[in-house]
C-alpha positions as CSV (number, residue, x, y, z in Angstrom):
1,M,80.2,13.0,10.2
2,K,80.8,9.4,8.6
3,K,82.8,7.0,11.1
4,T,82.8,3.0,11.3
5,F,82.6,0.9,14.1
6,K,83.8,-2.6,14.9
7,L,80.9,-5.4,15.9
8,I,81.7,-8.3,18.0
9,D,79.5,-11.3,18.0
10,L,77.2,-10.4,15.6
11,D,75.8,-13.6,14.4
12,C,73.0,-13.4,12.0
13,A,72.5,-11.7,8.7
14,N,68.7,-11.1,9.4
15,C,69.6,-9.7,12.7
16,A,71.9,-7.2,11.3
17,A,69.3,-6.1,8.5
18,K,66.9,-5.2,11.7
19,M,69.8,-3.6,13.6
20,E,70.3,-1.4,10.3
21,A,66.5,-0.5,9.6
22,A,66.4,0.3,13.2
23,I,69.4,2.5,13.3
24,N,67.9,3.9,10.0
25,K,64.6,5.4,11.8
26,L,66.8,6.9,14.5
27,D,66.4,11.1,14.5
28,G,69.7,13.1,13.0
29,V,70.8,9.6,11.1
30,N,71.3,10.4,7.2
31,K,72.4,6.6,6.5
32,A,73.5,3.3,8.5
33,T,74.7,0.4,7.4
34,V,75.2,-2.9,9.4
35,S,77.5,-5.0,7.5
36,F,77.0,-8.6,8.5
37,M,80.1,-9.9,6.4
38,S,82.8,-7.5,7.6
39,Q,81.0,-7.4,11.1
40,K,81.2,-3.6,10.8
41,L,78.7,-0.5,11.4
42,T,78.7,2.8,9.6
43,I,76.7,5.9,10.6
44,D,76.4,8.9,8.8
45,A,75.0,11.2,10.8
46,D,74.1,15.4,11.8
47,D,77.9,16.4,13.7
48,D,75.3,18.1,16.1
49,K,73.6,14.9,16.9
50,F,76.8,12.0,16.0
51,D,77.2,10.9,20.1
52,D,73.4,10.5,21.0
53,V,73.0,8.8,17.6
54,V,75.8,6.2,18.7
55,K,74.6,5.8,21.9
56,R,71.1,5.1,20.4
57,A,72.3,2.8,18.0
58,A,74.3,0.6,20.2
59,E,70.6,0.3,22.7
60,C,68.8,-0.6,19.4
61,I,71.7,-3.5,18.3
62,K,71.8,-4.6,22.0
63,K,68.0,-4.9,21.3
64,V,67.9,-7.2,18.1
65,E,70.9,-9.2,19.3
66,P,71.7,-8.8,23.0
67,D,75.3,-10.8,22.8
68,C,76.7,-8.0,20.1
69,T,79.0,-5.3,21.0
70,V,80.0,-1.8,19.1
71,V,83.9,-1.4,19.9
72,L,83.1,2.4,20.6
73,K,86.8,4.2,19.9
């Protein structure tokens, strides 16, 4: 399953790269990209683990940049 989420208050391209690296290490993630320019997170992960991956990805983002929020619609 692949989904894209909007990021709010992503302030730094370096932070985006750190987030992307951390999310790609999560179990069940096939590929994740964090775009500073478009302020978006795209996750491609196993269907059966997708909800857990999204939750853990949001936690990774908060660790790198506490002010950044993932819009989970």
